[in-house]
C-alpha positions as a Markdown table, in Angstrom:
| # | Residue | x | y | z |
|---|---|---|---|---|
| 1 | Met | 47.8 | 18.3 | 33.4 |
| 2 | Arg | 47.8 | 21.8 | 31.9 |
| 3 | Val | 50.7 | 22.6 | 29.6 |
| 4 | Pro | 52.3 | 25.9 | 30.7 |
| 5 | Asn | 53.0 | 28.8 | 28.3 |
| 6 | Leu | 51.6 | 27.0 | 25.2 |
| 7 | Thr | 48.4 | 27.5 | 23.3 |
| 8 | Leu | 46.3 | 24.4 | 23.6 |
| 9 | Met | 44.8 | 22.7 | 20.6 |
| 10 | Ala | 41.0 | 22.4 | 20.6 |
| 11 | Pro | 39.2 | 19.4 | 19.0 |
| 12 | Ala | 38.0 | 21.8 | 16.3 |
| 13 | Asp | 41.6 | 22.6 | 15.3 |
| 14 | Val | 42.3 | 18.9 | 14.9 |
| 15 | Leu | 39.2 | 18.3 | 12.8 |
| 16 | Glu | 39.9 | 21.4 | 10.6 |
| 17 | Leu | 43.4 | 20.3 | 9.8 |
| 18 | Leu | 42.5 | 16.7 | 9.1 |
| 19 | Asp | 39.6 | 17.9 | 6.8 |
| 20 | Val | 41.8 | 20.3 | 4.9 |
| 21 | Leu | 44.5 | 17.8 | 4.3 |
| 22 | Glu | 42.1 | 15.0 | 3.4 |
| 23 | Asn | 40.2 | 17.3 | 1.0 |
| 24 | His | 43.5 | 17.8 | -0.8 |
| 25 | Gly | 43.9 | 14.1 | -1.2 |
| 26 | Ile | 46.6 | 13.7 | 1.5 |
| 27 | Ala | 46.3 | 10.6 | 3.6 |
| 28 | Val | 46.7 | 11.4 | 7.3 |
| 29 | Trp | 47.1 | 9.2 | 10.3 |
| 30 | Leu | 46.8 | 10.5 | 13.9 |
| 31 | Ser | 49.4 | 9.5 | 16.4 |
| 32 | Gly | 50.4 | 10.7 | 19.8 |
| 33 | Gly | 47.9 | 12.0 | 22.4 |
| 34 | Trp | 45.2 | 12.9 | 19.9 |
| 35 | Gly | 45.6 | 9.5 | 18.2 |
| 36 | Val | 44.9 | 7.8 | 21.6 |
| 37 | Asp | 41.9 | 10.1 | 22.2 |
| 38 | Ala | 40.5 | 9.2 | 18.7 |
| 39 | Leu | 40.7 | 5.5 | 19.6 |
| 40 | Arg | 39.0 | 6.1 | 22.9 |
| 41 | Gly | 36.3 | 8.3 | 21.3 |
| 42 | Arg | 36.8 | 11.3 | 23.6 |
| 43 | Gln | 39.4 | 13.8 | 24.6 |
| 44 | Thr | 41.1 | 12.6 | 27.7 |
| 45 | Arg | 43.4 | 15.5 | 28.4 |
| 46 | Glu | 44.6 | 18.8 | 27.1 |
| 47 | His | 47.0 | 18.8 | 24.1 |
| 48 | Ala | 49.5 | 21.5 | 23.0 |
| 49 | Asp | 50.3 | 19.8 | 19.7 |
| 50 | Leu | 49.1 | 17.4 | 17.1 |
| 51 | Asp | 51.2 | 14.5 | 15.9 |
| 52 | Ile | 50.3 | 13.2 | 12.4 |
| 53 | Thr | 51.8 | 10.9 | 9.9 |
| 54 | Ile | 51.5 | 11.5 | 6.2 |
| 55 | Ser | 52.4 | 9.1 | 3.4 |
| 56 | Ala | 55.9 | 9.1 | 1.9 |
| 57 | Thr | 54.4 | 10.2 | -1.4 |
| 58 | Asp | 53.0 | 13.3 | 0.2 |
| 59 | Arg | 55.9 | 14.0 | 2.5 |
| 60 | His | 57.6 | 16.4 | 0.2 |
| 61 | Asn | 54.5 | 18.3 | -0.8 |
| 62 | Arg | 55.5 | 21.9 | -0.1 |
| 63 | Gln | 51.9 | 23.0 | -0.1 |
| 64 | Ile | 51.0 | 21.1 | 3.0 |
| 65 | Pro | 51.9 | 24.0 | 5.4 |
| 66 | Lys | 49.9 | 26.4 | 3.3 |
| 67 | Met | 46.9 | 24.0 | 3.3 |
| 68 | Ala | 47.1 | 23.6 | 7.0 |
| 69 | Ala | 47.4 | 27.3 | 7.9 |
| 70 | Cys | 44.7 | 28.2 | 10.3 |
| 71 | Thr | 43.0 | 31.5 | 9.9 |
| 72 | Arg | 41.3 | 31.7 | 13.3 |
| 73 | Pro | 42.8 | 33.7 | 16.1 |
| 74 | Asn | 45.1 | 31.9 | 18.5 |
| 75 | Cys | 45.7 | 28.9 | 16.1 |
| 76 | Arg | 49.0 | 27.1 | 16.3 |
| 77 | Thr | 51.3 | 27.3 | 13.3 |
| 78 | Leu | 52.0 | 24.0 | 11.5 |
| 79 | Gln | 55.6 | 22.8 | 11.8 |
| 80 | Val | 56.5 | 20.1 | 9.4 |
| 81 | Thr | 59.3 | 18.0 | 10.8 |
């Protein structure tokens, strides 16, 4: 099912974000649709977002949004909630 009016996340976007956070020593766990796809070993559908969990220790690291900023065209902005 295609998500209307949203920029879809490519697997490269997911890998880039995970690499950047992990390279800064931030433990990351995938959840949601991309987490299911990681367990299945393939992308099963289109995704408009990425659900991750970070450790409580890293949760208040204000640098995370800057670390996760994508510089490629049409990248989604990281929203920390």
